[in-house]
C-alpha positions, 0 to 999 in steps of 0.5 A: 500500500502506498503512503500518501501525505495528502488525500484525494478530494471527495467534495465538490466536483472532484473525483477521489482516486489516484490516476495510475493508468492512461485510461484515467482521463479528466477534462477541465472544460470552460476555464480561461487558460493561462498556460505559462508560456506567456501567450495570450489566455485561451477562453473556453479552454479544454485541458485533457489530463490522462494519468499524470500527464497532460494529453491535449490543450486548446479551445472547446471548439478544437479539442474533443472531450474523450468519452467517459472522461471525468468532466470538471466545469471550469467556467468562471475559473482561471487555469494555470500551471502549478507554481514553482519556488526556486529558493526554499529551506526545508525543515523549519517552522518559518518562525523567528529563527532557523534552528538546525535542531528543528529539522526532521522528516516530519517537519520537511513533509509539513513544509512541503504540504504548506507549499501545496496549500498555497498552490506551489507544486514544486520547490527547490530546497537549496543548500540546507538539506540533510538525509531526511529530504533526500529520503523524501525525494526518493519516496516521491520519485518511487511513487510512494509519497505525494507532497510538493515535488522536491528538488534538492541541492543537498548541503551547499558551499560557503567559506569557513565561517562564512554566511550562512554559518552564523545562522545555520551552523555547520550545515553548509560545507566549508571547504578551505581548499580547491581539493577539498571542494572537489571531494565534496562535490563528488560526495554530492554527485553520489547523492544525485543532487539536483543542483549545487548551491554556493553562498558568495556574500561577505555581508558587507565585509562582516563574514569570510567569502569563498575564495575564487579558486575554491569557487572555480573548483566547485564549478569545474567539478560540478560540470564534470558531473553535469550538476548545475550550480546556483549561487547566492550573490550580492555583488556584480563582480562576483556575479560576473566571475561566476558566469565566466566559470559556468554558473547556471543560475543566481539567487538574490539580485545584484545589490552593490551597484546599478551601473550594470553593463548592458552587454553583460545583461545581454549575455545573461539573456543569451545564456538564459541564466535565471535569477530568483531575486528573492526580494521578500527576504530583504523586505522581511526586515521591516514588513511585519513591523510596518504591516502587522495586519499581514499576520492576521491573514487567515491562511497564516493561521491555517497553514502554520504551526501554533505559536509561530505567528505570535512569536513573529508578531512579538519579534516584529515589534523591535524591527525597523529596517535601517536606511542602508537596508532599505536602499539595498532593497530598492536597488535590488528592485531597480536591478530586477526591473533592468534585468527583466527588461533586458530579457534575463529570465526572472524566477520566483524564490522566497527563501521560505523557511528561513527566519520569519519567512513563512513557507508558501505565503512569502512565495506570493509576497515575492510575486507582489514584489516582482510586480512592484519592480515593474514586471507585468502580471503575465511576466510574473506568472511566467516567472513562477511557472516556465522560468522555474522549470527552466532553472530546474532544467526540467522545461521539457517535463513541467512548467507550462500547460502543454501536451506531454507535460506533468499535470501540475495545475492550479485553478483559481476563482479570479483573474491573476492578470488583473491582480497577481494576488488572485493566485491566492484565490485557489479553487483547487490544486492538481499534482501529478494528475491528482486533485488535492484536498486543500482542507487536509493541508491545514494545520487546524 
């Protein structure tokens, strides 16, 4: 008997079985389709799902509805791909601190279900993963566990004593030499990680930073094992060095300057190197102090452990956000606008699970901040779907609603092209062809 973390929906008009055969066919009929490619929405659409895959997509006029299929009435709804968060840290309460002692299989599964509650069907756990996460990923891929799809980078790299060891202790690998770094990349390759993470940030001179020969060794060894490397960055110079040596993607945004050579932006565009700006991580330095009403959100009470919201509310009382921190935040937003306008792929990453960074809820706040940075709602939807799959090197399998791709779908009751916050108005979520019971994902 397979163990499922979730249960199939038995209410409303959803069926309650896991589709395991091609003959198990569903047709979602009449919704406005926003397919994640950036193309024009399709009114009165038909999306046919067979088993765990999308079989056909189009209008009611040109896509036949298979006889005997389960028909879902999508009229008045909007159908999108499941959302993807490229920057999460599992095993945390999401409360006032990221505590290594909190990490357990139970909490990792709980986090993954929290992401599903908010319509996020895939996440990339990037740099703080331990054995429990790797076990969960195996169970998912063996078909024995149904949670938000997990991609993991295992334990990432920093300098000895470098960021984020002041927060997470020795979870991050801290090689002192290129040779040590190569050995540790080989260890990650044996774990079949989906990527590798490097933190390249000295926190304004307050922490050691990975030396360039070590960075180059990590990137070279990862290339031999065909593992993409994603870097946490702050400065333009570090970003350029990482690109020169083959980095596949970035977390956060260039924050030390705005005078970025247009030729470099064009190169990032041509190489299709994704950035997940993770603006929300910076804003959290003052967000709840200035907007405590955000903690009254009913979904916060529904999705998070008892006591977490109260603890964040108490901590927020002492938060101010320095003028320097706010300027870095504004600069990151301006550079996000510049990079997006230059054609650099922008993805969605929340840093969810780190201190006061509530899993899933902050993914949606990150999308709001991308809008504030000058991206359109359609561009943000592409960022949260197609670009996410691009960054994961899984664009052939997921990220858009197209025939042959995984049936990860989100049905919402209001138009996200009018207001990106409408992605919170979730009617239903489908993962691997299964409708999920959102009520069972609540903490209470």
